[in-house]
PDB file as gemmi writes it, atoms N, CA and C in Angstrom:
CRYST1    1.000    1.000    1.000  90.00  90.00  90.00 P 1                      
ATOM      1  N   MET A   1      98.455  51.290 -39.880  1.00  0.00           N  
ATOM      2  CA  MET A   1      99.750  51.535 -40.494  1.00  0.00           C  
ATOM      3  C   MET A   1     100.824  51.533 -39.409  1.00  0.00           C  
ATOM      4  N   VAL A   2     101.882  50.790 -39.616  1.00  0.00           N  
ATOM      5  CA  VAL A   2     102.967  50.682 -38.647  1.00  0.00           C  
ATOM      6  C   VAL A   2     104.071  51.662 -39.023  1.00  0.00           C  
ATOM      7  N   ASN A   3     104.570  52.339 -38.009  1.00  0.00           N  
ATOM      8  CA  ASN A   3     105.650  53.300 -38.219  1.00  0.00           C  
ATOM      9  C   ASN A   3     106.981  52.571 -38.082  1.00  0.00           C  
ATOM     10  N   ASP A   4     107.719  52.445 -39.173  1.00  0.00           N  
ATOM     11  CA  ASP A   4     109.006  51.765 -39.149  1.00  0.00           C  
ATOM     12  C   ASP A   4     110.187  52.729 -39.057  1.00  0.00           C  
ATOM     13  N   GLU A   5     109.916  54.013 -38.881  1.00  0.00           N  
ATOM     14  CA  GLU A   5     110.991  54.995 -38.754  1.00  0.00           C  
ATOM     15  C   GLU A   5     111.738  54.751 -37.449  1.00  0.00           C  
ATOM     16  N   PRO A   6     113.055  54.574 -37.481  1.00  0.00           N  
ATOM     17  CA  PRO A   6     113.797  54.365 -36.237  1.00  0.00           C  
ATOM     18  C   PRO A   6     113.743  55.598 -35.352  1.00  0.00           C  
ATOM     19  N   GLY A   7     113.563  55.361 -34.045  1.00  0.00           N  
ATOM     20  CA  GLY A   7     113.598  56.463 -33.084  1.00  0.00           C  
ATOM     21  C   GLY A   7     112.296  57.210 -32.900  1.00  0.00           C  
ATOM     22  N   GLU A   8     111.324  57.003 -33.748  1.00  0.00           N  
ATOM     23  CA  GLU A   8     110.080  57.765 -33.661  1.00  0.00           C  
ATOM     24  C   GLU A   8     109.305  57.463 -32.379  1.00  0.00           C  
ATOM     25  N   SER A   9     109.230  56.198 -31.993  1.00  0.00           N  
ATOM     26  CA  SER A   9     108.428  55.859 -30.827  1.00  0.00           C  
ATOM     27  C   SER A   9     109.285  55.436 -29.639  1.00  0.00           C  
ATOM     28  N   GLU A  10     110.604  55.511 -29.759  1.00  0.00           N  
ATOM     29  CA  GLU A  10     111.487  55.125 -28.662  1.00  0.00           C  
ATOM     30  C   GLU A  10     111.449  56.165 -27.558  1.00  0.00           C  
ATOM     31  N   MET A  11     111.536  55.684 -26.333  1.00  0.00           N  
ATOM     32  CA  MET A  11     111.618  56.563 -25.174  1.00  0.00           C  
ATOM     33  C   MET A  11     112.954  56.270 -24.497  1.00  0.00           C  
ATOM     34  N   ILE A  12     113.450  57.238 -23.742  1.00  0.00           N  
ATOM     35  CA  ILE A  12     114.681  57.011 -22.989  1.00  0.00           C  
ATOM     36  C   ILE A  12     114.359  57.063 -21.496  1.00  0.00           C  
ATOM     37  N   SER A  13     115.120  56.307 -20.725  1.00  0.00           N  
ATOM     38  CA  SER A  13     114.940  56.261 -19.273  1.00  0.00           C  
ATOM     39  C   SER A  13     115.878  57.255 -18.603  1.00  0.00           C  
ATOM     40  N   VAL A  14     115.305  58.090 -17.737  1.00  0.00           N  
ATOM     41  CA  VAL A  14     116.077  59.034 -16.940  1.00  0.00           C  
ATOM     42  C   VAL A  14     115.492  59.022 -15.529  1.00  0.00           C  
ATOM     43  N   GLU A  15     116.138  59.733 -14.619  1.00  0.00           N  
ATOM     44  CA  GLU A  15     115.634  59.865 -13.260  1.00  0.00           C  
ATOM     45  C   GLU A  15     115.695  61.331 -12.857  1.00  0.00           C  
ATOM     46  N   VAL A  16     114.773  61.713 -11.983  1.00  0.00           N  
ATOM     47  CA  VAL A  16     114.785  63.054 -11.395  1.00  0.00           C  
ATOM     48  C   VAL A  16     114.907  62.856  -9.889  1.00  0.00           C  
ATOM     49  N   ALA A  17     115.896  63.491  -9.270  1.00  0.00           N  
ATOM     50  CA  ALA A  17     116.167  63.291  -7.847  1.00  0.00           C  
ATOM     51  C   ALA A  17     116.135  64.611  -7.082  1.00  0.00           C  
ATOM     52  N   TYR A  18     115.600  64.521  -5.851  1.00  0.00           N  
ATOM     53  CA  TYR A  18     115.589  65.671  -4.951  1.00  0.00           C  
ATOM     54  C   TYR A  18     115.700  65.134  -3.536  1.00  0.00           C  
ATOM     55  N   ALA A  19     116.424  65.836  -2.682  1.00  0.00           N  
ATOM     56  CA  ALA A  19     116.603  65.364  -1.317  1.00  0.00           C  
ATOM     57  C   ALA A  19     116.591  66.506  -0.317  1.00  0.00           C  
ATOM     58  N   LEU A  20     115.908  66.257   0.777  1.00  0.00           N  
ATOM     59  CA  LEU A  20     115.987  67.090   1.966  1.00  0.00           C  
ATOM     60  C   LEU A  20     116.690  66.247   3.022  1.00  0.00           C  
ATOM     61  N   LEU A  21     116.989  66.801   4.172  1.00  0.00           N  
ATOM     62  CA  LEU A  21     117.648  66.018   5.206  1.00  0.00           C  
ATOM     63  C   LEU A  21     116.792  64.826   5.630  1.00  0.00           C  
ATOM     64  N   GLU A  22     115.481  65.039   5.718  1.00  0.00           N  
ATOM     65  CA  GLU A  22     114.597  64.002   6.236  1.00  0.00           C  
ATOM     66  C   GLU A  22     113.856  63.207   5.165  1.00  0.00           C  
ATOM     67  N   LYS A  23     113.946  63.619   3.928  1.00  0.00           N  
ATOM     68  CA  LYS A  23     113.175  62.954   2.880  1.00  0.00           C  
ATOM     69  C   LYS A  23     113.873  63.117   1.537  1.00  0.00           C  
ATOM     70  N   GLN A  24     113.906  62.041   0.760  1.00  0.00           N  
ATOM     71  CA  GLN A  24     114.466  62.115  -0.584  1.00  0.00           C  
ATOM     72  C   GLN A  24     113.615  61.274  -1.518  1.00  0.00           C  
ATOM     73  N   LEU A  25     113.711  61.604  -2.794  1.00  0.00           N  
ATOM     74  CA  LEU A  25     112.900  60.900  -3.780  1.00  0.00           C  
ATOM     75  C   LEU A  25     113.645  60.870  -5.112  1.00  0.00           C  
ATOM     76  N   ILE A  26     113.632  59.703  -5.752  1.00  0.00           N  
ATOM     77  CA  ILE A  26     114.135  59.554  -7.107  1.00  0.00           C  
ATOM     78  C   ILE A  26     112.977  59.057  -7.946  1.00  0.00           C  
ATOM     79  N   VAL A  27     112.619  59.827  -8.968  1.00  0.00           N  
ATOM     80  CA  VAL A  27     111.486  59.494  -9.832  1.00  0.00           C  
ATOM     81  C   VAL A  27     112.021  58.951 -11.159  1.00  0.00           C  
ATOM     82  N   PRO A  28     111.794  57.644 -11.435  1.00  0.00           N  
ATOM     83  CA  PRO A  28     112.170  57.120 -12.752  1.00  0.00           C  
ATOM     84  C   PRO A  28     111.183  57.654 -13.788  1.00  0.00           C  
ATOM     85  N   LEU A  29     111.684  57.948 -14.962  1.00  0.00           N  
ATOM     86  CA  LEU A  29     110.856  58.607 -15.966  1.00  0.00           C  
ATOM     87  C   LEU A  29     111.230  58.141 -17.363  1.00  0.00           C  
ATOM     88  N   GLN A  30     110.245  57.986 -18.215  1.00  0.00           N  
ATOM     89  CA  GLN A  30     110.453  57.699 -19.634  1.00  0.00           C  
ATOM     90  C   GLN A  30     110.122  58.975 -20.398  1.00  0.00           C  
ATOM     91  N   VAL A  31     111.074  59.472 -21.171  1.00  0.00           N  
ATOM     92  CA  VAL A  31     110.857  60.703 -21.930  1.00  0.00           C  
ATOM     93  C   VAL A  31     111.260  60.476 -23.382  1.00  0.00           C  
ATOM     94  N   PRO A  32     110.678  61.250 -24.297  1.00  0.00           N  
ATOM     95  CA  PRO A  32     111.094  61.108 -25.694  1.00  0.00           C  
ATOM     96  C   PRO A  32     112.479  61.704 -25.923  1.00  0.00           C  
ATOM     97  N   PRO A  33     113.222  61.156 -26.882  1.00  0.00           N  
ATOM     98  CA  PRO A  33     114.513  61.756 -27.221  1.00  0.00           C  
ATOM     99  C   PRO A  33     114.321  63.242 -27.540  1.00  0.00           C  
ATOM    100  N   GLY A  34     115.280  64.055 -27.134  1.00  0.00           N  
ATOM    101  CA  GLY A  34     115.194  65.492 -27.369  1.00  0.00           C  
ATOM    102  C   GLY A  34     114.635  66.259 -26.190  1.00  0.00           C  
ATOM    103  N   THR A  35     114.244  65.555 -25.121  1.00  0.00           N  
ATOM    104  CA  THR A  35     113.715  66.214 -23.928  1.00  0.00           C  
ATOM    105  C   THR A  35     114.854  66.888 -23.177  1.00  0.00           C  
ATOM    106  N   ASN A  36     114.602  68.121 -22.696  1.00  0.00           N  
ATOM    107  CA  ASN A  36     115.629  68.813 -21.920  1.00  0.00           C  
ATOM    108  C   ASN A  36     115.411  68.585 -20.419  1.00  0.00           C  
ATOM    109  N   MET A  37     116.374  68.992 -19.623  1.00  0.00           N  
ATOM    110  CA  MET A  37     116.334  68.764 -18.180  1.00  0.00           C  
ATOM    111  C   MET A  37     115.101  69.385 -17.530  1.00  0.00           C  
ATOM    112  N   LEU A  38     114.820  70.613 -17.864  1.00  0.00           N  
ATOM    113  CA  LEU A  38     113.707  71.328 -17.243  1.00  0.00           C  
ATOM    114  C   LEU A  38     112.377  70.647 -17.555  1.00  0.00           C  
ATOM    115  N   ASP A  39     112.181  70.245 -18.805  1.00  0.00           N  
ATOM    116  CA  ASP A  39     110.943  69.560 -19.182  1.00  0.00           C  
ATOM    117  C   ASP A  39     110.786  68.243 -18.424  1.00  0.00           C  
ATOM    118  N   ALA A  40     111.879  67.520 -18.230  1.00  0.00           N  
ATOM    119  CA  ALA A  40     111.816  66.253 -17.504  1.00  0.00           C  
ATOM    120  C   ALA A  40     111.422  66.478 -16.045  1.00  0.00           C  
ATOM    121  N   VAL A  41     111.957  67.520 -15.423  1.00  0.00           N  
ATOM    122  CA  VAL A  41     111.594  67.827 -14.033  1.00  0.00           C  
ATOM    123  C   VAL A  41     110.098  68.112 -13.945  1.00  0.00           C  
ATOM    124  N   ILE A  42     109.583  68.886 -14.873  1.00  0.00           N  
ATOM    125  CA  ILE A  42     108.153  69.199 -14.880  1.00  0.00           C  
ATOM    126  C   ILE A  42     107.336  67.936 -15.106  1.00  0.00           C  
ATOM    127  N   GLN A  43     107.748  67.097 -16.060  1.00  0.00           N  
ATOM    128  CA  GLN A  43     107.019  65.853 -16.350  1.00  0.00           C  
ATOM    129  C   GLN A  43     107.041  64.889 -15.170  1.00  0.00           C  
ATOM    130  N   SER A  44     108.086  64.934 -14.350  1.00  0.00           N  
ATOM    131  CA  SER A  44     108.201  64.022 -13.210  1.00  0.00           C  
ATOM    132  C   SER A  44     107.181  64.320 -12.113  1.00  0.00           C  
ATOM    133  N   LYS A  45     106.660  65.547 -12.107  1.00  0.00           N  
ATOM    134  CA  LYS A  45     105.710  66.003 -11.086  1.00  0.00           C  
ATOM    135  C   LYS A  45     106.292  65.946  -9.666  1.00  0.00           C  
ATOM    136  N   ILE A  46     107.607  66.013  -9.562  1.00  0.00           N  
ATOM    137  CA  ILE A  46     108.269  65.950  -8.258  1.00  0.00           C  
ATOM    138  C   ILE A  46     107.919  67.162  -7.392  1.00  0.00           C  
ATOM    139  N   ALA A  47     107.617  68.285  -8.024  1.00  0.00           N  
ATOM    140  CA  ALA A  47     107.266  69.502  -7.272  1.00  0.00           C  
ATOM    141  C   ALA A  47     105.952  69.333  -6.512  1.00  0.00           C  
ATOM    142  N   GLU A  48     105.118  68.398  -6.929  1.00  0.00           N  
ATOM    143  CA  GLU A  48     103.879  68.132  -6.194  1.00  0.00           C  
ATOM    144  C   GLU A  48     104.176  67.487  -4.842  1.00  0.00           C  
ATOM    145  N   LYS A  49     105.270  66.759  -4.743  1.00  0.00           N  
ATOM    146  CA  LYS A  49     105.644  66.092  -3.492  1.00  0.00           C  
ATOM    147  C   LYS A  49     106.512  66.987  -2.602  1.00  0.00           C  
ATOM    148  N   PHE A  50     107.171  67.971  -3.219  1.00  0.00           N  
ATOM    149  CA  PHE A  50     108.034  68.900  -2.494  1.00  0.00           C  
ATOM    150  C   PHE A  50     107.619  70.333  -2.853  1.00  0.00           C  
ATOM    151  N   PRO A  51     106.680  70.909  -2.107  1.00  0.00           N  
ATOM    152  CA  PRO A  51     106.188  72.254  -2.447  1.00  0.00           C  
ATOM    153  C   PRO A  51     107.252  73.348  -2.394  1.00  0.00           C  
ATOM    154  N   ASP A  52     108.389  73.088  -1.731  1.00  0.00           N  
ATOM    155  CA  ASP A  52     109.443  74.099  -1.653  1.00  0.00           C  
ATOM    156  C   ASP A  52     110.244  74.214  -2.948  1.00  0.00           C  
ATOM    157  N   ILE A  53     110.046  73.307  -3.908  1.00  0.00           N  
ATOM    158  CA  ILE A  53     110.741  73.406  -5.194  1.00  0.00           C  
ATOM    159  C   ILE A  53     110.138  74.551  -5.991  1.00  0.00           C  
ATOM    160  N   ASP A  54     110.970  75.499  -6.345  1.00  0.00           N  
ATOM    161  CA  ASP A  54     110.545  76.659  -7.138  1.00  0.00           C  
ATOM    162  C   ASP A  54     110.888  76.389  -8.600  1.00  0.00           C  
ATOM    163  N   LEU A  55     109.905  75.972  -9.376  1.00  0.00           N  
ATOM    164  CA  LEU A  55     110.142  75.610 -10.770  1.00  0.00           C  
ATOM    165  C   LEU A  55     110.658  76.774 -11.610  1.00  0.00           C  
ATOM    166  N   GLU A  56     110.455  77.987 -11.161  1.00  0.00           N  
ATOM    167  CA  GLU A  56     110.919  79.159 -11.905  1.00  0.00           C  
ATOM    168  C   GLU A  56     112.412  79.439 -11.676  1.00  0.00           C  
ATOM    169  N   ASN A  57     112.950  78.960 -10.553  1.00  0.00           N  
ATOM    170  CA  ASN A  57     114.346  79.262 -10.191  1.00  0.00           C  
ATOM    171  C   ASN A  57     115.094  78.002  -9.778  1.00  0.00           C  
ATOM    172  N   LEU A  58     115.079  77.012 -10.640  1.00  0.00           N  
ATOM    173  CA  LEU A  58     115.731  75.743 -10.318  1.00  0.00           C  
ATOM    174  C   LEU A  58     117.227  75.779 -10.559  1.00  0.00           C  
ATOM    175  N   SER A  59     117.939  75.091  -9.687  1.00  0.00           N  
ATOM    176  CA  SER A  59     119.357  74.832  -9.886  1.00  0.00           C  
ATOM    177  C   SER A  59     119.443  73.328 -10.124  1.00  0.00           C  
ATOM    178  N   LEU A  60     119.891  72.937 -11.320  1.00  0.00           N  
ATOM    179  CA  LEU A  60     119.882  71.530 -11.710  1.00  0.00           C  
ATOM    180  C   LEU A  60     121.270  71.060 -12.110  1.00  0.00           C  
ATOM    181  N   GLY A  61     121.456  69.761 -12.016  1.00  0.00           N  
ATOM    182  CA  GLY A  61     122.687  69.148 -12.476  1.00  0.00           C  
ATOM    183  C   GLY A  61     122.429  67.705 -12.862  1.00  0.00           C  
ATOM    184  N   ILE A  62     123.446  67.071 -13.414  1.00  0.00           N  
ATOM    185  CA  ILE A  62     123.368  65.654 -13.762  1.00  0.00           C  
ATOM    186  C   ILE A  62     124.557  64.974 -13.100  1.00  0.00           C  
ATOM    187  N   PHE A  63     124.251  63.990 -12.244  1.00  0.00           N  
ATOM    188  CA  PHE A  63     125.278  63.243 -11.513  1.00  0.00           C  
ATOM    189  C   PHE A  63     126.302  64.161 -10.850  1.00  0.00           C  
ATOM    190  N   GLY A  64     125.823  65.187 -10.135  1.00  0.00           N  
ATOM    191  CA  GLY A  64     126.705  66.056  -9.368  1.00  0.00           C  
ATOM    192  C   GLY A  64     127.381  67.171 -10.141  1.00  0.00           C  
ATOM    193  N   LYS A  65     127.109  67.270 -11.418  1.00  0.00           N  
ATOM    194  CA  LYS A  65     127.711  68.340 -12.228  1.00  0.00           C  
ATOM    195  C   LYS A  65     126.623  69.353 -12.572  1.00  0.00           C  
ATOM    196  N   ALA A  66     126.756  70.565 -12.023  1.00  0.00           N  
ATOM    197  CA  ALA A  66     125.752  71.610 -12.240  1.00  0.00           C  
ATOM    198  C   ALA A  66     125.663  71.975 -13.714  1.00  0.00           C  
ATOM    199  N   GLU A  67     124.455  72.260 -14.139  1.00  0.00           N  
ATOM    200  CA  GLU A  67     124.191  72.646 -15.532  1.00  0.00           C  
ATOM    201  C   GLU A  67     123.697  74.087 -15.537  1.00  0.00           C  
ATOM    202  N   LYS A  68     124.415  74.961 -16.223  1.00  0.00           N  
ATOM    203  CA  LYS A  68     124.056  76.383 -16.249  1.00  0.00           C  
ATOM    204  C   LYS A  68     122.805  76.665 -17.070  1.00  0.00           C  
ATOM    205  N   LYS A  69     122.562  75.889 -18.122  1.00  0.00           N  
ATOM    206  CA  LYS A  69     121.395  76.103 -18.982  1.00  0.00           C  
ATOM    207  C   LYS A  69     120.586  74.810 -19.106  1.00  0.00           C  
ATOM    208  N   PRO A  70     119.826  74.454 -18.042  1.00  0.00           N  
ATOM    209  CA  PRO A  70     119.086  73.191 -18.070  1.00  0.00           C  
ATOM    210  C   PRO A  70     118.024  73.124 -19.169  1.00  0.00           C  
ATOM    211  N   GLU A  71     117.537  74.282 -19.592  1.00  0.00           N  
ATOM    212  CA  GLU A  71     116.531  74.289 -20.657  1.00  0.00           C  
ATOM    213  C   GLU A  71     117.145  73.954 -22.016  1.00  0.00           C  
ATOM    214  N   ALA A  72     118.473  73.999 -22.103  1.00  0.00           N  
ATOM    215  CA  ALA A  72     119.154  73.697 -23.359  1.00  0.00           C  
ATOM    216  C   ALA A  72     119.844  72.326 -23.330  1.00  0.00           C  
ATOM    217  N   ARG A  73     119.987  71.742 -22.147  1.00  0.00           N  
ATOM    218  CA  ARG A  73     120.700  70.458 -22.010  1.00  0.00           C  
ATOM    219  C   ARG A  73     119.754  69.307 -22.350  1.00  0.00           C  
ATOM    220  N   ILE A  74     120.015  68.648 -23.471  1.00  0.00           N  
ATOM    221  CA  ILE A  74     119.208  67.511 -23.915  1.00  0.00           C  
ATOM    222  C   ILE A  74     119.666  66.263 -23.168  1.00  0.00           C  
ATOM    223  N   LEU A  75     118.704  65.511 -22.674  1.00  0.00           N  
ATOM    224  CA  LEU A  75     119.001  64.331 -21.874  1.00  0.00           C  
ATOM    225  C   LEU A  75     119.463  63.147 -22.708  1.00  0.00           C  
ATOM    226  N   GLU A  76     120.266  62.319 -22.070  1.00  0.00           N  
ATOM    227  CA  GLU A  76     120.745  61.074 -22.663  1.00  0.00           C  
ATOM    228  C   GLU A  76     120.216  59.927 -21.809  1.00  0.00           C  
ATOM    229  N   PRO A  77     120.069  58.745 -22.393  1.00  0.00           N  
ATOM    230  CA  PRO A  77     119.576  57.606 -21.605  1.00  0.00           C  
ATOM    231  C   PRO A  77     120.424  57.392 -20.349  1.00  0.00           C  
ATOM    232  N   GLY A  78     119.739  57.194 -19.218  1.00  0.00           N  
ATOM    233  CA  GLY A  78     120.423  56.936 -17.959  1.00  0.00           C  
ATOM    234  C   GLY A  78     120.780  58.168 -17.153  1.00  0.00           C  
ATOM    235  N   ASP A  79     120.558  59.365 -17.677  1.00  0.00           N  
ATOM    236  CA  ASP A  79     120.866  60.588 -16.927  1.00  0.00           C  
ATOM    237  C   ASP A  79     120.026  60.658 -15.651  1.00  0.00           C  
ATOM    238  N   ARG A  80     120.632  61.138 -14.573  1.00  0.00           N  
ATOM    239  CA  ARG A  80     119.887  61.428 -13.346  1.00  0.00           C  
ATOM    240  C   ARG A  80     119.948  62.930 -13.126  1.00  0.00           C  
ATOM    241  N   ILE A  81     118.815  63.564 -13.242  1.00  0.00           N  
ATOM    242  CA  ILE A  81     118.717  65.014 -13.032  1.00  0.00           C  
ATOM    243  C   ILE A  81     118.592  65.252 -11.536  1.00  0.00           C  
ATOM    244  N   GLU A  82     119.454  66.083 -10.992  1.00  0.00           N  
ATOM    245  CA  GLU A  82     119.423  66.405  -9.577  1.00  0.00           C  
ATOM    246  C   GLU A  82     118.954  67.838  -9.399  1.00  0.00           C  
ATOM    247  N   ILE A  83     118.000  68.015  -8.503  1.00  0.00           N  
ATOM    248  CA  ILE A  83     117.505  69.343  -8.159  1.00  0.00           C  
ATOM    249  C   ILE A  83     118.244  69.769  -6.910  1.00  0.00           C  
ATOM    250  N   TYR A  84     118.973  70.886  -7.005  1.00  0.00           N  
ATOM    251  CA  TYR A  84     119.778  71.352  -5.888  1.00  0.00           C  
ATOM    252  C   TYR A  84     119.015  72.379  -5.060  1.00  0.00           C  
ATOM    253  N   ARG A  85     119.165  72.253  -3.737  1.00  0.00           N  
ATOM    254  CA  ARG A  85     118.559  73.235  -2.833  1.00  0.00           C  
ATOM    255  C   ARG A  85     119.452  74.462  -2.762  1.00  0.00           C  
ATOM    256  N   PRO A  86     118.878  75.624  -2.475  1.00  0.00           N  
ATOM    257  CA  PRO A  86     119.714  76.819  -2.326  1.00  0.00           C  
ATOM    258  C   PRO A  86     120.658  76.659  -1.135  1.00  0.00           C  
ATOM    259  N   LEU A  87     121.841  77.231  -1.239  1.00  0.00           N  
ATOM    260  CA  LEU A  87     122.802  77.172  -0.139  1.00  0.00           C  
ATOM    261  C   LEU A  87     122.342  78.069   1.002  1.00  0.00           C  
ATOM    262  N   VAL A  88     122.538  77.591   2.228  1.00  0.00           N  
ATOM    263  CA  VAL A  88     122.187  78.420   3.386  1.00  0.00           C  
ATOM    264  C   VAL A  88     123.353  79.304   3.797  1.00  0.00           C  
ATOM    265  N   ALA A  89     124.565  78.918   3.386  1.00  0.00           N  
ATOM    266  CA  ALA A  89     125.754  79.712   3.697  1.00  0.00           C  
ATOM    267  C   ALA A  89     126.758  79.549   2.563  1.00  0.00           C  
ATOM    268  N   ASP A  90     127.537  80.576   2.338  1.00  0.00           N  
ATOM    269  CA  ASP A  90     128.572  80.544   1.311  1.00  0.00           C  
ATOM    270  C   ASP A  90     129.695  79.612   1.765  1.00  0.00           C  
ATOM    271  N   PRO A  91     130.018  78.568   0.986  1.00  0.00           N  
ATOM    272  CA  PRO A  91     131.064  77.622   1.389  1.00  0.00           C  
ATOM    273  C   PRO A  91     132.416  78.278   1.664  1.00  0.00           C  
ATOM    274  N   LYS A  92     132.767  79.305   0.895  1.00  0.00           N  
ATOM    275  CA  LYS A  92     134.043  79.997   1.125  1.00  0.00           C  
ATOM    276  C   LYS A  92     134.058  80.668   2.497  1.00  0.00           C  
ATOM    277  N   GLU A  93     132.939  81.296   2.828  1.00  0.00           N  
ATOM    278  CA  GLU A  93     132.849  81.980   4.121  1.00  0.00           C  
ATOM    279  C   GLU A  93     132.890  80.976   5.271  1.00  0.00           C  
ATOM    280  N   MET A  94     132.271  79.828   5.086  1.00  0.00           N  
ATOM    281  CA  MET A  94     132.279  78.796   6.123  1.00  0.00           C  
ATOM    282  C   MET A  94     133.699  78.268   6.354  1.00  0.00           C  
ATOM    283  N   ARG A  95     134.446  78.015   5.278  1.00  0.00           N  
ATOM    284  CA  ARG A  95     135.836  77.555   5.407  1.00  0.00           C  
ATOM    285  C   ARG A  95     136.688  78.619   6.098  1.00  0.00           C  
ATOM    286  N   LYS A  96     136.459  79.863   5.717  1.00  0.00           N  
ATOM    287  CA  LYS A  96     137.205  80.972   6.310  1.00  0.00           C  
ATOM    288  C   LYS A  96     136.928  81.053   7.817  1.00  0.00           C  
ATOM    289  N   ALA A  97     135.676  80.907   8.196  1.00  0.00           N  
ATOM    290  CA  ALA A  97     135.305  80.974   9.609  1.00  0.00           C  
ATOM    291  C   ALA A  97     135.929  79.820  10.391  1.00  0.00           C  
ATOM    292  N   ARG A  98     135.929  78.614   9.800  1.00  0.00           N  
ATOM    293  CA  ARG A  98     136.550  77.468  10.469  1.00  0.00           C  
ATOM    294  C   ARG A  98     138.054  77.690  10.635  1.00  0.00           C  
ATOM    295  N   ALA A  99     138.688  78.224   9.605  1.00  0.00           N  
ATOM    296  CA  ALA A  99     140.132  78.475   9.668  1.00  0.00           C  
ATOM    297  C   ALA A  99     140.439  79.502  10.753  1.00  0.00           C  
ATOM    298  N   GLU A 100     139.630  80.548  10.857  1.00  0.00           N  
ATOM    299  CA  GLU A 100     139.825  81.578  11.881  1.00  0.00           C  
ATOM    300  C   GLU A 100     139.642  80.977  13.273  1.00  0.00           C  
ATOM    301  N   LYS A 101     138.660  80.114  13.407  1.00  0.00           N  
ATOM    302  CA  LYS A 101     138.381  79.486  14.691  1.00  0.00           C  
ATOM    303  C   LYS A 101     139.564  78.601  15.115  1.00  0.00           C  
ATOM    304  N   LEU A 102     140.090  77.823  14.164  1.00  0.00           N  
ATOM    305  CA  LEU A 102     141.251  76.966  14.458  1.00  0.00           C  
ATOM    306  C   LEU A 102     142.479  77.809  14.791  1.00  0.00           C  
ATOM    307  N   LYS A 103     142.646  78.890  14.077  1.00  0.00           N  
ATOM    308  CA  LYS A 103     143.782  79.781  14.291  1.00  0.00           C  
ATOM    309  C   LYS A 103     143.711  80.401  15.698  1.00  0.00           C  
ATOM    310  N   GLY A 104     142.522  80.758  16.106  1.00  0.00           N  
ATOM    311  CA  GLY A 104     142.328  81.381  17.424  1.00  0.00           C  
ATOM    312  C   GLY A 104     142.476  80.413  18.578  1.00  0.00           C  
ATOM    313  N   SER A 105     142.313  79.107  18.337  1.00  0.00           N  
ATOM    314  CA  SER A 105     142.413  78.130  19.412  1.00  0.00           C  
ATOM    315  C   SER A 105     143.828  77.634  19.642  1.00  0.00           C  
ATOM    316  N   ASN A 106     144.776  78.072  18.840  1.00  0.00           N  
ATOM    317  CA  ASN A 106     146.183  77.648  18.995  1.00  0.00           C  
ATOM    318  C   ASN A 106     146.927  78.515  19.943  1.00  0.00           C  
TER     319      ASN A 106                                                      
END                                                                             
């Protein structure tokens, strides 16, 4: 029996990306419509290649835009899910320190 229902067997193409200074990886992935960001990251198995990825505390975004609720964000064809590394320093504090340093050198 052939299923003629539209969308039942269609898959969408997405990518999962992660980068370190010395190594980066983009995993192309086919997922069913309705897949959320978190499920796609798990399906990509990218954490097997990067043991430092903490699947319980992920910071994710799509094309540079952070997503606050990745488990609720349903993917669209062509989305690239980016896994963000934790910040080593607060950007505001870094700018403040640079400004103080410049101010002191004048």
